[in-house]
Structures are given as structure tokens and as C-alpha cells.
Legacy VTK file of the C-alpha trace (Angstrom):
# vtk DataFile Version 3.0
C-alpha trace
ASCII
DATASET POLYDATA
POINTS 81 float
13.712 55.904 -170.676
11.550 54.514 -167.842
7.735 54.214 -168.564
4.758 52.744 -167.145
3.220 50.348 -169.355
-0.607 49.676 -169.378
-2.853 47.137 -171.385
-6.652 47.640 -171.537
-8.798 45.570 -169.438
-11.691 45.924 -171.815
-12.399 48.114 -174.858
-14.914 49.041 -177.421
-12.307 49.376 -180.002
-11.545 46.803 -182.585
-8.487 46.048 -181.025
-7.012 45.953 -177.279
-5.109 49.002 -176.556
-1.754 49.827 -174.716
-0.492 53.117 -173.059
2.860 54.166 -172.241
4.167 57.096 -170.329
7.218 58.423 -168.431
6.826 60.151 -164.990
6.618 63.648 -166.024
4.487 62.725 -168.958
6.346 64.543 -171.510
6.120 61.037 -173.532
2.409 59.787 -173.480
0.892 57.814 -176.117
-1.739 55.054 -176.777
-1.326 52.336 -179.509
-3.217 49.003 -180.568
-1.809 46.255 -178.631
0.899 44.552 -180.723
1.676 40.859 -180.482
5.215 41.468 -179.193
3.743 43.694 -176.375
1.000 41.164 -175.646
3.580 38.354 -175.029
5.399 40.828 -172.730
2.365 41.558 -170.676
1.486 37.675 -170.652
-1.534 35.590 -171.439
-5.135 36.491 -170.321
-6.352 34.337 -167.545
-8.877 31.652 -168.343
-10.765 31.443 -165.019
-10.671 33.737 -161.855
-8.551 31.061 -160.205
-5.700 31.330 -162.517
-2.795 33.688 -162.055
-3.881 36.985 -163.353
-1.864 38.598 -166.324
0.109 41.840 -165.666
-2.035 44.666 -166.628
0.643 47.329 -165.877
4.266 47.363 -165.041
7.317 49.658 -165.324
9.940 49.062 -167.886
13.047 50.386 -169.462
12.318 51.095 -173.341
13.951 52.684 -176.116
11.379 55.213 -177.543
12.966 57.257 -180.420
9.782 58.028 -182.347
6.734 58.888 -180.033
4.612 57.933 -182.946
5.355 54.431 -182.809
5.301 52.044 -179.604
8.531 51.837 -177.629
10.881 48.951 -177.967
10.919 46.813 -174.696
14.337 46.466 -172.965
13.617 45.072 -169.463
11.153 45.111 -166.731
11.890 47.332 -163.747
10.706 47.138 -160.092
7.570 49.163 -158.994
8.336 52.979 -159.223
5.569 54.275 -157.087
4.294 56.860 -159.326
LINES 1 82
81 0 1 2 3 4 5 6 7 8 9 10 11 12 13 14 15 16 17 18 19 20 21 22 23 24 25 26 27 28 29 30 31 32 33 34 35 36 37 38 39 40 41 42 43 44 45 46 47 48 49 50 51 52 53 54 55 56 57 58 59 60 61 62 63 64 65 66 67 68 69 70 71 72 73 74 75 76 77 78 79 80
């Protein structure tokens, strides 16, 4: 399944959040950011001059249980949706 993966820039929650959804949004969910997904997104910038971490990208995932985060397969090019 192809999904857009997004990580919160800031939050008032105890934990950073991540959201996933497919193009027609039949699969849409938000979860606490896991260590595995945090590594996939990349490290946060330390200063404004550093390369920015990815806050969103498209990916192929396995998502058999919509109550649990999907499993990352690979990054995909921009899908323009």
C-alpha cells in the first residue's frame, strides 16, 4: 500500500506523533512516534543551518492492522496528492 507518512513538527502531547494515510483516505491513522519510524524520518536538525529532517514522505508499507502502525517497506517518489 502507498501512504503519505507525516511526523508532527510540534505537539502538546507527551510523545511526538506520526500520521499515515492512503490517497483515498480509506486508511488513516495517527500513532505515537516509534523509535523505528523516528529513524526512518531521520534526526532532528540541531541548528537552522543543518539539513532539515524529513517531516513527510511517501512510502510503500504493509498495513494489515489499522490499529497498529504500518511496517515500512521503502520510500517512494513524491506522489503529488
